[in-house]
C-alpha positions in Angstrom: 0.2 0.4 0.2 2.7 2.3 0.5 4.1 1.7 -2.8 0.7 2.6 -4.2 0.6 5.7 -2.4 4.1 6.6 -3.3 3.3 5.9 -6.8 0.3 8.9 -6.4 2.2 11.0 -5.1 4.9 11.1 -7.6 2.4 11.0 -10.2 1.0 14.3 -8.7 4.4 15.8 -8.1 5.3 15.2 -11.7 2.3 16.3 -12.9 3.1 19.9 -10.8 6.1 19.9 -11.6 4.9 19.8 -15.4 2.1 22.6 -14.3 3.7 25.8 -16.5 4.2 24.1 -19.5 -0.6 23.9 -19.0 -1.8 26.5 -20.4 -5.2 27.4 -18.6 -6.4 30.8 -20.9 -5.7 29.0 -24.3 -9.1 28.8 -25.6 -7.9 25.6 -27.8 -8.0 23.5 -24.9 -10.5 21.3 -24.1 -12.9 21.7 -21.4 -15.1 18.6 -22.1 -17.4 16.8 -20.3 -17.3 13.3 -20.9 -19.3 9.9 -20.5 -17.0 6.9 -20.2 -16.9 3.4 -19.7 -13.6 1.3 -18.1 -13.2 -2.4 -18.6 -10.0 -4.4 -16.4 -9.0 -7.9 -15.6 -6.7 -8.8 -13.3 -6.2 -10.3 -10.3 -7.4 -10.1 -6.4 -5.2 -10.5 -3.4 -5.6 -13.2 -1.6 -8.2 -14.8 -3.5 -8.6 -17.2 -5.9 -9.3 -16.8 -9.4 -9.6 -13.5 -11.8 -10.8 -10.3 -10.8 -12.6 -8.0 -13.0 -14.3 -4.6 -13.1 -16.7 -2.5 -15.3 -17.4 1.2 -14.7 -19.1 4.0 -15.3 -17.9 7.6 -14.8 -18.4 10.9 -15.6 -15.5 13.5 -16.2 -15.2 17.0 -16.4 -12.1 18.3 -18.0 -11.4 21.7 -16.9 -8.4 22.4 -19.2 -6.9 19.5 -21.3 -4.3 18.2 -18.9 -6.6 18.7 -15.2 -9.9 16.9 -15.1 -12.6 16.0 -12.0 -13.3 12.2 -12.4 -16.6 13.9 -10.8 -18.9 10.5 -10.8 -17.7 6.9 -11.1 -19.3 3.7 -10.1 -18.0 0.7 -11.0 -18.5 -3.1 -9.7 -15.5 -5.2 -8.5 -15.9 -9.2 -8.8 -14.0 -12.4 -8.5 -14.6 -14.8 -11.6 -14.2 -17.9 -9.3 -17.3 -16.5 -6.9 -18.7 -13.7 -9.1 -22.0 -13.9 -6.9 -20.5 -13.5 -3.8 -17.8 -10.9 -4.4 -19.7 -8.7 -6.4 -18.6 -4.9 -4.9 -20.3 -1.8 -6.3 -18.2 0.9 -5.5 -18.9 5.1 -6.0 -15.9 7.3 -6.4 -14.5 10.8 -7.0 -11.0 11.6 -8.0 -8.9 14.0 -10.2 -7.1 12.5 -13.6 -3.8 14.6 -14.7 -3.2 14.3 -18.4 0.8 15.4 -19.5 1.1 17.7 -22.1 0.7 15.5 -25.4 3.7 12.8 -26.3 2.8 12.3 -30.0 -0.7 14.0 -32.2 -3.2 13.1 -29.7 -1.5 10.9 -27.2 -0.5 11.6 -23.5 0.3 9.7 -20.2 -2.4 9.7 -17.5 -2.4 9.1 -14.2 -5.0 9.9 -11.0 -6.8 9.0 -8.0 -10.2 8.7 -7.1 -11.9 7.4 -3.4 -15.3 6.4 -2.2 -17.3 4.1 -0.5 -17.8 0.2 -1.6 -20.9 -2.6 -0.7 -19.9 -6.3 -1.2 -23.6 -6.8 -1.5 -23.3 -10.9 -0.3 -21.6 -9.9 2.8 -23.9 -7.1 3.7 -20.4 -5.1 4.5 -18.9 -1.7 2.9 -15.7 0.4 3.6 -13.5 2.9 2.2 -12.1 2.3 -1.5 -10.1 4.0 -3.4 -8.5 3.5 -6.9 -4.8 4.8 -8.6 -4.4 4.3 -12.4 -1.8 5.3 -14.8 -1.9 4.9 -18.3 -1.5 5.8 -22.2 -4.9 8.0 -23.7 -4.2 6.4 -27.3 -7.0 9.7 -28.0 -9.6 11.9 -26.8 -11.7 8.4 -26.6 -9.7 5.5 -25.7 -7.3 5.4 -22.8 -5.3 1.9 -21.9 -3.8 1.0 -18.7 -3.0 0.1 -14.9 -5.2 0.2 -12.3 -5.0 -0.7 -8.0 -7.8 -0.6 -6.4 -7.9 -1.7 -2.8 -11.3 -1.9 -1.4 -12.0 -2.1 3.1 -14.2 -4.6 3.8 -14.9 -5.9 7.8 -12.0 -6.4 9.0 -9.6 -7.0 5.7 -8.7 -5.3 2.7 -9.4 -6.6 -1.2 -6.7 -5.5 -3.1 -7.2 -5.3 -7.1 -4.3 -5.0 -9.6 -5.7 -4.9 -13.4 -5.2 -4.0 -17.2 -7.5 -1.5 -18.0 -9.5 -0.4 -21.1 -11.5 2.8 -21.6 -13.6 4.7 -23.7 -15.1 8.2 -23.3 -18.5 8.6 -25.1 
C-alpha cells in the first residue's frame, strides 16, 4: 500500500512540475464533459481466480491536462465466486494528463476515493483507486489500475489492466 500511495504522490508531483507548460487560458484547450466506460481484468490478492471490473464515469475537464472524475460507479468481482464477491463502488477523484507525446497521445494518472459495498457480505467501507496509463486519443485509454476496498476486518486488493472509452 505504501508503494501505491508513493506512486500516486509521484504522479501528482510530476504533474505539478510540468504545470508551467499547461495553459489555463488558451481557447484551444478542451474543457469538455465526458461519459465513459471502463473495463478491467486482473488479479485479486488473497482470492483465487481472476478479478474483473466494469465502470461508468462522468469526467469534467478543466483543461486538457486537469480533470475531475466527478462520479465513478463501478463493480468489482472475482470470477471464481462472482455472486459472493460483487462489490459496487462509488468514487470521485482527479485525473492528470501530460502534455501530448505524439498527435493526440499522452500519459495520464489519477486517484479516486469513495465507498464500496459487498452485496453478499452486506458490509462496506472506504475504497480508493490509483490508475496510470496512456491516452491513445480523446476517446480511448489503456493502462493499469490498483484498487483497494476495505471490507470487515481486512482489505480486498485488485490490480488490473484497464481499457477505457469516452463516449
